[in-house]
C-alpha positions as a Markdown table, in Angstrom:
| # | Residue | x | y | z |
|---|---|---|---|---|
| 1 | Met | -0.2 | -0.1 | 0.0 |
| 2 | Thr | 1.5 | 3.3 | -0.8 |
| 3 | Gln | 2.7 | 5.7 | 2.5 |
| 4 | Leu | 1.3 | 9.0 | 2.6 |
| 5 | Val | 4.4 | 11.9 | 3.0 |
| 6 | Gly | 2.5 | 14.9 | 4.4 |
| 7 | Ile | 4.1 | 17.7 | 3.6 |
| 8 | Leu | 5.4 | 21.0 | 6.6 |
| 9 | Asn | 7.0 | 23.6 | 5.0 |
| 10 | Val | 8.2 | 26.1 | 7.8 |
| 11 | Thr | 9.1 | 28.4 | 4.8 |
| 12 | Pro | 7.7 | 32.5 | 4.2 |
| 13 | Asp | 8.4 | 31.5 | 0.3 |
| 14 | Ser | 7.3 | 28.4 | -0.6 |
| 15 | Phe | 5.8 | 27.6 | -3.7 |
| 16 | Ser | 2.4 | 27.5 | -2.4 |
| 17 | Asp | 2.1 | 27.5 | 1.1 |
| 18 | Gly | 4.8 | 29.8 | 2.1 |
| 19 | Gly | 4.3 | 31.5 | 5.4 |
| 20 | His | 1.0 | 29.5 | 6.2 |
| 21 | Tyr | 3.4 | 27.5 | 9.2 |
| 22 | Asp | 6.5 | 29.8 | 9.8 |
| 23 | Thr | 5.3 | 30.0 | 13.1 |
| 24 | Ala | 6.0 | 26.9 | 16.0 |
| 25 | Glu | 1.6 | 27.0 | 16.6 |
| 26 | Ala | 1.2 | 27.2 | 13.1 |
| 27 | Ala | 3.1 | 24.2 | 12.5 |
| 28 | Leu | 2.5 | 21.8 | 14.8 |
| 29 | Leu | -0.8 | 22.1 | 14.3 |
| 30 | Lys | -0.4 | 21.6 | 10.7 |
| 31 | Ala | 1.7 | 18.3 | 12.1 |
| 32 | Gln | -0.7 | 17.0 | 13.4 |
| 33 | Gln | -3.5 | 17.7 | 11.7 |
| 34 | Leu | -1.5 | 15.6 | 8.5 |
| 35 | Met | -1.2 | 13.1 | 10.9 |
| 36 | Ala | -4.9 | 12.5 | 11.1 |
| 37 | Glu | -5.3 | 12.8 | 8.1 |
| 38 | Gly | -3.4 | 9.6 | 7.6 |
| 39 | Ala | 0.1 | 11.1 | 7.0 |
| 40 | Glu | 2.6 | 7.7 | 7.7 |
| 41 | Val | 5.6 | 10.5 | 7.4 |
| 42 | Ile | 5.9 | 13.9 | 7.9 |
| 43 | Asp | 8.0 | 15.7 | 6.0 |
| 44 | Val | 9.3 | 18.9 | 7.5 |
| 45 | Gly | 11.5 | 21.5 | 5.6 |
| 46 | Ala | 12.9 | 24.9 | 6.2 |
| 47 | Glu | 14.2 | 26.0 | 3.4 |
| 48 | Ser | 12.4 | 26.7 | 0.0 |
| 49 | Thr | 13.6 | 25.0 | -3.6 |
| 50 | Arg | 11.1 | 26.2 | -5.8 |
| 51 | Pro | 12.5 | 28.5 | -8.9 |
| 52 | Gly | 14.3 | 31.7 | -7.4 |
| 53 | Ala | 14.2 | 30.6 | -3.9 |
| 54 | Thr | 16.7 | 32.3 | -2.4 |
| 55 | Ala | 19.4 | 29.8 | -0.5 |
| 56 | Leu | 19.4 | 29.3 | 3.4 |
| 57 | Ser | 22.9 | 29.5 | 5.3 |
| 58 | Ala | 22.4 | 26.1 | 7.7 |
| 59 | Glu | 21.9 | 28.6 | 10.7 |
| 60 | Asp | 19.1 | 30.3 | 8.9 |
| 61 | Glu | 17.3 | 27.4 | 8.3 |
| 62 | Trp | 17.5 | 25.9 | 11.4 |
| 63 | Glu | 16.8 | 29.4 | 12.6 |
| 64 | Arg | 13.3 | 27.8 | 11.8 |
| 65 | Leu | 13.7 | 24.9 | 12.7 |
| 66 | Ser | 15.0 | 24.8 | 15.9 |
| 67 | Pro | 11.3 | 26.0 | 18.1 |
| 68 | Leu | 9.5 | 23.3 | 16.6 |
| 69 | Leu | 11.5 | 20.0 | 15.5 |
| 70 | Ser | 11.6 | 18.0 | 18.6 |
| 71 | Glu | 8.2 | 18.3 | 19.6 |
| 72 | Ile | 6.9 | 17.8 | 16.2 |
| 73 | Val | 9.4 | 14.2 | 16.7 |
| 74 | Thr | 7.5 | 13.8 | 20.0 |
| 75 | Lys | 3.9 | 13.9 | 19.1 |
| 76 | Ala | 4.7 | 12.1 | 16.0 |
| 77 | His | 6.9 | 9.5 | 17.5 |
| 78 | Ala | 4.1 | 8.8 | 20.3 |
| 79 | Leu | 1.3 | 8.6 | 16.7 |
| 80 | Gly | 4.1 | 5.3 | 15.3 |
| 81 | Arg | 4.6 | 7.8 | 12.7 |
| 82 | Phe | 8.2 | 9.0 | 11.2 |
| 83 | Val | 9.5 | 12.2 | 10.5 |
| 84 | Ser | 11.6 | 13.3 | 7.1 |
| 85 | Leu | 13.8 | 16.1 | 7.5 |
| 86 | Asp | 13.7 | 18.3 | 3.6 |
| 87 | Thr | 17.7 | 19.9 | 4.3 |
| 88 | Arg | 20.8 | 20.0 | 1.8 |
| 89 | His | 22.5 | 21.1 | 4.9 |
| 90 | Ala | 24.4 | 18.0 | 6.8 |
| 91 | Glu | 25.2 | 20.8 | 9.6 |
| 92 | Thr | 21.3 | 20.9 | 9.4 |
| 93 | Ala | 20.8 | 17.3 | 9.2 |
| 94 | Ala | 23.0 | 16.2 | 12.4 |
| 95 | Arg | 21.0 | 18.6 | 14.6 |
| 96 | Gly | 17.7 | 17.2 | 12.7 |
| 97 | Leu | 19.3 | 13.5 | 13.8 |
| 98 | Ser | 19.7 | 14.4 | 17.1 |
| 99 | Cys | 16.7 | 15.6 | 17.6 |
| 100 | Gly | 15.4 | 12.3 | 16.5 |
| 101 | Val | 14.1 | 12.4 | 12.9 |
| 102 | Asp | 13.6 | 9.7 | 11.0 |
| 103 | Trp | 14.8 | 10.5 | 7.3 |
| 104 | Ile | 16.8 | 12.8 | 5.8 |
| 105 | Asn | 15.3 | 14.4 | 2.7 |
| 106 | Asp | 18.0 | 15.9 | 0.6 |
| 107 | Val | 17.1 | 17.4 | -3.1 |
| 108 | Ser | 20.6 | 18.0 | -3.9 |
| 109 | Gly | 21.1 | 13.9 | -3.7 |
| 110 | Phe | 23.8 | 14.4 | -1.2 |
| 111 | Gln | 26.0 | 17.4 | -2.3 |
| 112 | Asp | 27.4 | 18.9 | 0.7 |
| 113 | Pro | 30.3 | 16.8 | 1.7 |
| 114 | Gly | 29.4 | 15.9 | 5.4 |
| 115 | Met | 26.1 | 14.3 | 4.2 |
| 116 | Val | 27.7 | 11.2 | 3.4 |
| 117 | Pro | 29.9 | 10.2 | 6.3 |
| 118 | Leu | 26.9 | 11.9 | 8.2 |
| 119 | Leu | 24.4 | 9.3 | 6.7 |
| 120 | Arg | 27.5 | 6.9 | 7.6 |
| 121 | Glu | 27.2 | 7.4 | 10.9 |
| 122 | Ser | 23.9 | 6.9 | 11.4 |
| 123 | Asn | 20.8 | 4.8 | 10.8 |
| 124 | Cys | 18.4 | 6.7 | 9.3 |
| 125 | Arg | 16.6 | 6.2 | 6.3 |
| 126 | Ala | 17.6 | 8.2 | 3.5 |
| 127 | Val | 17.0 | 9.9 | 0.3 |
| 128 | Leu | 18.7 | 10.3 | -3.1 |
| 129 | Thr | 16.8 | 12.6 | -5.2 |
| 130 | His | 18.4 | 13.5 | -8.9 |
| 131 | Ser | 18.2 | 17.1 | -9.7 |
| 132 | Leu | 20.8 | 19.7 | -11.5 |
| 133 | Gly | 20.5 | 22.2 | -9.3 |
| 134 | Ile | 18.9 | 23.9 | -6.8 |
| 135 | Pro | 16.8 | 26.2 | -6.0 |
| 136 | Ala | 15.5 | 24.5 | -9.5 |
| 137 | Asp | 16.2 | 26.4 | -12.5 |
| 138 | Pro | 13.4 | 25.6 | -15.3 |
| 139 | Leu | 15.9 | 26.7 | -18.4 |
| 140 | His | 18.5 | 24.6 | -16.7 |
| 141 | His | 17.6 | 20.9 | -17.4 |
| 142 | Leu | 17.9 | 17.3 | -19.4 |
| 143 | Pro | 19.0 | 17.2 | -22.7 |
| 144 | Ser | 14.9 | 17.0 | -24.3 |
| 145 | Asp | 16.2 | 13.8 | -26.9 |
| 146 | Ile | 17.3 | 11.6 | -24.5 |
| 147 | Asp | 15.6 | 9.1 | -22.7 |
| 148 | Val | 15.3 | 10.1 | -19.7 |
| 149 | Ile | 14.1 | 6.9 | -18.3 |
| 150 | Ala | 17.2 | 4.9 | -18.8 |
| 151 | His | 19.0 | 8.1 | -17.7 |
| 152 | Leu | 17.3 | 8.1 | -14.6 |
| 153 | Leu | 17.7 | 4.7 | -13.4 |
| 154 | Thr | 21.6 | 4.5 | -15.0 |
| 155 | His | 22.8 | 7.1 | -12.9 |
| 156 | Ala | 20.7 | 6.3 | -10.2 |
| 157 | Leu | 22.0 | 2.8 | -9.8 |
| 158 | Arg | 25.5 | 4.2 | -10.2 |
| 159 | Arg | 24.7 | 7.0 | -7.1 |
| 160 | Ile | 23.5 | 3.7 | -5.1 |
| 161 | Glu | 26.4 | 1.7 | -5.7 |
| 162 | Ser | 28.5 | 4.3 | -4.5 |
| 163 | Leu | 27.0 | 5.2 | -1.4 |
| 164 | Glu | 26.9 | 1.8 | -0.5 |
| 165 | Glu | 31.0 | 1.6 | -0.9 |
| 166 | Gln | 31.3 | 4.4 | 1.2 |
| 167 | Gly | 29.1 | 2.9 | 4.1 |
| 168 | Ile | 25.3 | 3.4 | 2.7 |
| 169 | Ala | 23.3 | -0.3 | 3.2 |
| 170 | Ala | 20.7 | 0.2 | 0.1 |
| 171 | His | 18.5 | -0.9 | 2.2 |
| 172 | Arg | 18.3 | 2.7 | 4.4 |
| 173 | Leu | 17.8 | 4.5 | 0.6 |
| 174 | Leu | 14.6 | 5.4 | -0.8 |
| 175 | Tyr | 14.7 | 6.9 | -4.4 |
| 176 | Asp | 13.1 | 10.5 | -5.7 |
| 177 | Pro | 13.4 | 10.7 | -9.7 |
| 178 | Gly | 12.8 | 14.5 | -8.8 |
| 179 | Ile | 9.9 | 15.7 | -10.5 |
| 180 | Gly | 10.4 | 19.1 | -11.9 |
| 181 | Phe | 14.1 | 19.5 | -10.8 |
| 182 | Gly | 16.3 | 19.0 | -13.9 |
| 183 | Lys | 13.7 | 18.1 | -16.0 |
| 184 | Thr | 11.1 | 19.5 | -19.3 |
| 185 | Asn | 7.6 | 19.0 | -18.9 |
| 186 | Thr | 7.3 | 16.5 | -21.1 |
| 187 | Gln | 10.1 | 14.6 | -19.2 |
| 188 | Asn | 8.3 | 15.2 | -15.8 |
| 189 | Leu | 5.1 | 13.3 | -17.8 |
| 190 | Ala | 7.1 | 10.6 | -19.1 |
| 191 | Ile | 8.2 | 9.9 | -15.3 |
| 192 | Leu | 5.2 | 9.7 | -13.3 |
| 193 | Ser | 3.5 | 7.3 | -16.6 |
| 194 | Ser | 6.6 | 5.4 | -16.5 |
| 195 | Ala | 7.0 | 5.5 | -12.9 |
| 196 | Arg | 6.6 | 1.6 | -12.2 |
| 197 | Ser | 10.0 | 1.6 | -14.0 |
| 198 | Phe | 12.2 | 2.6 | -11.0 |
| 199 | Lys | 10.9 | -0.2 | -9.0 |
| 200 | Ala | 14.4 | -2.0 | -11.1 |
| 201 | Leu | 16.6 | -0.5 | -9.1 |
| 202 | Gly | 15.3 | -2.8 | -5.0 |
| 203 | Ile | 14.6 | 0.2 | -3.4 |
| 204 | Pro | 11.7 | 2.3 | -1.9 |
| 205 | Leu | 11.0 | 5.1 | -4.4 |
| 206 | Leu | 9.1 | 8.5 | -3.3 |
| 207 | Phe | 7.8 | 10.7 | -5.3 |
| 208 | Gly | 7.2 | 14.6 | -5.4 |
| 209 | His | 4.7 | 15.6 | -7.9 |
| 210 | Ser | 1.8 | 17.5 | -6.3 |
| 211 | Arg | 1.1 | 21.6 | -7.0 |
| 212 | Lys | 4.4 | 21.1 | -9.5 |
| 213 | Arg | 5.2 | 24.3 | -11.9 |
| 214 | Phe | 4.6 | 21.4 | -15.3 |
| 215 | Met | 0.9 | 21.0 | -14.5 |
| 216 | Gln | 1.4 | 24.4 | -15.8 |
| 217 | Ser | 1.2 | 22.8 | -19.1 |
| 218 | Ile | -1.8 | 21.3 | -18.9 |
| 219 | Ser | -3.9 | 23.8 | -16.7 |
| 220 | Pro | -3.3 | 26.9 | -16.3 |
| 221 | Tyr | -4.5 | 26.4 | -12.1 |
| 222 | Val | -1.7 | 28.2 | -9.3 |
| 223 | Ala | -0.4 | 26.2 | -7.3 |
| 224 | Lys | -2.9 | 26.3 | -4.7 |
| 225 | Asp | -5.1 | 24.7 | -7.0 |
| 226 | Arg | -3.5 | 21.9 | -8.3 |
| 227 | Asp | -4.6 | 19.0 | -6.0 |
| 228 | Gln | -7.6 | 17.5 | -8.4 |
| 229 | Met | -4.3 | 17.6 | -11.3 |
| 230 | Thr | -2.6 | 16.6 | -8.7 |
| 231 | Leu | -4.5 | 13.8 | -7.1 |
| 232 | Thr | -5.1 | 12.0 | -10.9 |
| 233 | Tyr | -1.4 | 11.5 | -10.8 |
| 234 | Ser | -1.5 | 10.6 | -7.5 |
| 235 | Ser | -3.8 | 7.3 | -8.6 |
| 236 | Leu | -2.0 | 6.9 | -11.3 |
| 237 | Leu | 1.3 | 6.3 | -9.5 |
| 238 | Met | -0.8 | 4.4 | -6.4 |
| 239 | Met | -1.6 | 1.6 | -9.3 |
| 240 | Gln | 1.9 | 1.6 | -10.6 |
| 241 | Gly | 2.5 | 0.7 | -6.5 |
| 242 | Ile | 4.6 | 3.6 | -5.6 |
| 243 | Asp | 5.9 | 3.1 | -2.2 |
| 244 | Tyr | 5.7 | 6.8 | -0.8 |
| 245 | Leu | 4.3 | 9.9 | -2.1 |
| 246 | Arg | 5.1 | 13.1 | -0.8 |
| 247 | Val | 2.1 | 15.3 | -1.2 |
| 248 | His | 0.0 | 18.5 | 0.7 |
| 249 | Ala | -3.4 | 17.6 | 0.5 |
| 250 | Ile | -3.2 | 14.2 | 2.9 |
| 251 | Gly | -6.7 | 13.9 | 3.4 |
| 252 | Lys | -7.6 | 14.2 | 0.4 |
| 253 | His | -5.2 | 11.5 | -0.7 |
| 254 | Ala | -6.3 | 9.0 | 1.7 |
| 255 | Thr | -9.5 | 8.8 | 0.7 |
| 256 | Leu | -8.0 | 7.9 | -3.2 |
| 257 | Arg | -6.2 | 5.3 | -1.0 |
| 258 | Thr | -8.7 | 4.0 | 0.2 |
| 259 | Thr | -11.1 | 4.0 | -2.9 |
| 260 | Ile | -8.0 | 2.1 | -5.0 |
| 261 | Leu | -7.3 | -0.9 | -2.7 |
| 262 | Arg | -10.8 | -1.0 | -2.5 |
| 263 | Lys | -11.4 | -1.7 | -6.3 |
| 264 | Glu | -8.6 | -4.3 | -6.3 |
């Protein structure tokens, strides 16, 4: 059964909900809501990775996280749920692990030189994401004439092998093909349509497509109004057996999941 990863952005500038949950009280209430609606994992992030976003230092990132992360972890663990920390900074990841987070979700693909050594010394799970740069740049993408599925599979297999050689066992990894990070709209759609191809990697798959910009090529809706389109792609992913979906509208996705399970 597909597991749901609830998005909790404690940022002023995320593309669809920036500024909504950037106080400790609002963030904790949102985390509780996500879990009540059916999220198995809460993914907490303090740095926006949308196109044009301002990059944060690890210190500024932690200033946003420190008032709330420990309490979210405590609440989640009490309910048997997990907490993922969305960060590309090894320093922030280390502080998060000290607070008890269960996953490190690094959309940069572990570019910080300190990230792999940190992960090697921990027992957390880690999300390996394909991206060409953070923040995302719509003008910087893979060549449009390549077989994007074959390219990503080859790249992922090499990275998994390299990480294993550096002491991070494959069973601790999840793979995210990076919808919206360095792909054309056509490539994003191809990845969603052929999602089950990534099962060849032999590790759990995480897709983060919720409300993303590629949907503009199909619909004029602004980000906050893209939940119905997100659900359409989520249905496709659930039917392909994708392990985790990182989404905003958890309640609607929990209903969708139940409907699909009943049909099966």
